[in-house]
C-alpha positions in Angstrom: -2.7 7.3 -11.3 -4.3 5.3 -13.6 -6.5 2.3 -13.4 -4.1 -0.3 -12.9 -6.8 -3.6 -12.9 -9.8 -4.4 -15.2 -11.3 -7.5 -15.0 -13.6 -8.6 -17.9 -16.9 -11.3 -16.6 -19.4 -12.7 -18.6 -19.5 -14.2 -21.4 -19.0 -11.7 -24.7 -17.6 -8.6 -22.3 -20.8 -7.8 -20.6 -19.1 -5.6 -18.6 -15.7 -4.2 -17.6 -14.7 -3.3 -13.9 -12.3 -0.8 -12.7 -10.9 0.2 -9.4 -13.0 3.4 -9.0 -12.4 4.5 -5.4 -9.8 3.3 -2.9 -11.4 4.2 0.9 -9.5 4.5 3.9 -10.2 4.7 7.3 -9.3 7.5 9.4 -9.5 9.4 12.8 -9.6 12.8 11.9 -11.3 13.5 8.4 -9.5 16.9 8.6 -6.3 16.5 8.4 -6.5 13.2 6.3 -8.0 15.1 3.6 -5.5 18.1 3.9 -2.8 15.8 3.7 -4.5 13.5 0.4 -5.3 16.9 -1.1 -1.8 17.8 -1.0 0.3 14.9 -1.9 -2.0 14.1 -4.7 -3.5 17.2 -6.3 -7.2 15.6 -5.8 -9.8 17.9 -4.7 -13.1 17.4 -3.3 -16.2 15.7 -4.9 -18.6 17.4 -2.9 -18.6 19.2 0.6 -17.4 16.6 3.3 -19.3 15.5 6.0 -18.3 14.6 9.6 -17.5 11.3 8.9 -16.7 11.2 4.8 -15.1 12.7 2.0 -14.6 11.8 -1.7 -11.2 13.3 -3.4 -11.0 13.2 -7.2 -7.9 13.3 -9.5 -8.2 17.2 -10.7 -11.0 17.3 -13.9 -12.3 13.9 -13.1 -16.3 14.2 -14.1 -18.5 11.3 -13.3 -18.6 7.7 -12.7 -17.2 6.6 -16.0 -14.4 9.2 -15.8 -11.0 7.3 -16.0 -8.7 6.8 -12.4 -9.2 5.9 -9.5 -10.6 8.4 -6.5 -10.0 8.2 -2.7 -12.5 7.7 -0.3 -12.0 9.3 3.6 -14.2 7.5 6.3 -14.4 8.0 10.1 -15.3 4.5 11.4 -14.5 4.2 14.8 -13.0 1.0 14.1 -8.7 1.0 15.1 -6.3 0.6 12.2 -5.5 -3.1 11.0 -1.8 -3.8 11.7 0.1 -4.7 9.6 -2.6 -3.0 7.0 -4.1 -5.5 4.6 -4.0 -3.3 2.1 -1.9 -0.3 0.6 -1.4 2.1 -1.9 1.6 2.0 -4.6 2.7 5.5 -5.6 4.7 5.9 -8.7 7.0 8.3 -8.9 9.6 10.0 -11.1 11.9 11.4 -8.8 11.7 9.1 -5.7 13.8 10.8 -3.5 11.9 14.2 -3.8 8.8 13.1 -3.9 9.5 11.0 -0.3 10.7 14.1 1.0 8.0 16.5 0.2 5.5 13.7 1.4 7.2 13.9 4.4 7.0 17.9 4.8 3.1 17.2 4.0 2.6 14.9 8.0 3.9 11.9 6.0 6.4 9.2 8.2 8.6 6.7 6.9 7.9 3.3 8.2 11.0 0.9 9.9 10.6 -2.3 8.2 13.5 -4.5 7.7 11.7 -6.2 4.8 13.8 -4.1 2.2 15.7 -5.8 -0.2 19.3 -4.9 -0.9 17.5 -3.0 -4.4 14.4 -1.8 -3.1 12.7 0.4 -5.4 10.2 1.7 -2.9 10.1 3.0 0.3 7.2 2.3 2.7 5.5 5.7 4.1 2.6 5.9 6.3 0.1 9.0 5.9 -0.8 11.5 8.7 -3.7 8.7 9.7 -1.2 5.9 9.8 -2.5 4.5 6.4 1.0 3.1 4.8 1.6 3.3 1.4 5.0 2.9 -0.6 6.5 5.5 -2.9 7.7 3.8 -6.2 10.8 4.8 -8.4 9.9 4.4 -11.6 12.6 7.1 -13.0 15.4 5.7 -14.7 17.5 3.3 -13.4 21.3 3.0 -14.4 23.3 0.2 -14.6 25.8 -0.9 -11.0 
């Protein structure tokens, strides 16, 4: 996963902002951690606490490393539906990835907003956090 957004602020590029961590609320930290580690191949940054874990891309070291991390937080607050934010995950083989993610415990979200030529499928993780699997594979002309 690459950092998708950078913002320059100040007069002469004083600082660059990047997305470092995306935080998702969960009810079952172990179940959600298992899902996202298997889905993305991420690893725990450190030992999880009872209500918090940060998952990093393999080989990420330190704050300056590229690629966003995912944090899972047990808050006790109910999920917001529809969610106000979701992840877009890119896949060269969308069908294979969707099948793999469903096997890990994701579920497909029934949604009537798909256009006929949609290149994404909406899924939810084991905690109901929604994400899309975007088909980035080669397109064939119809």
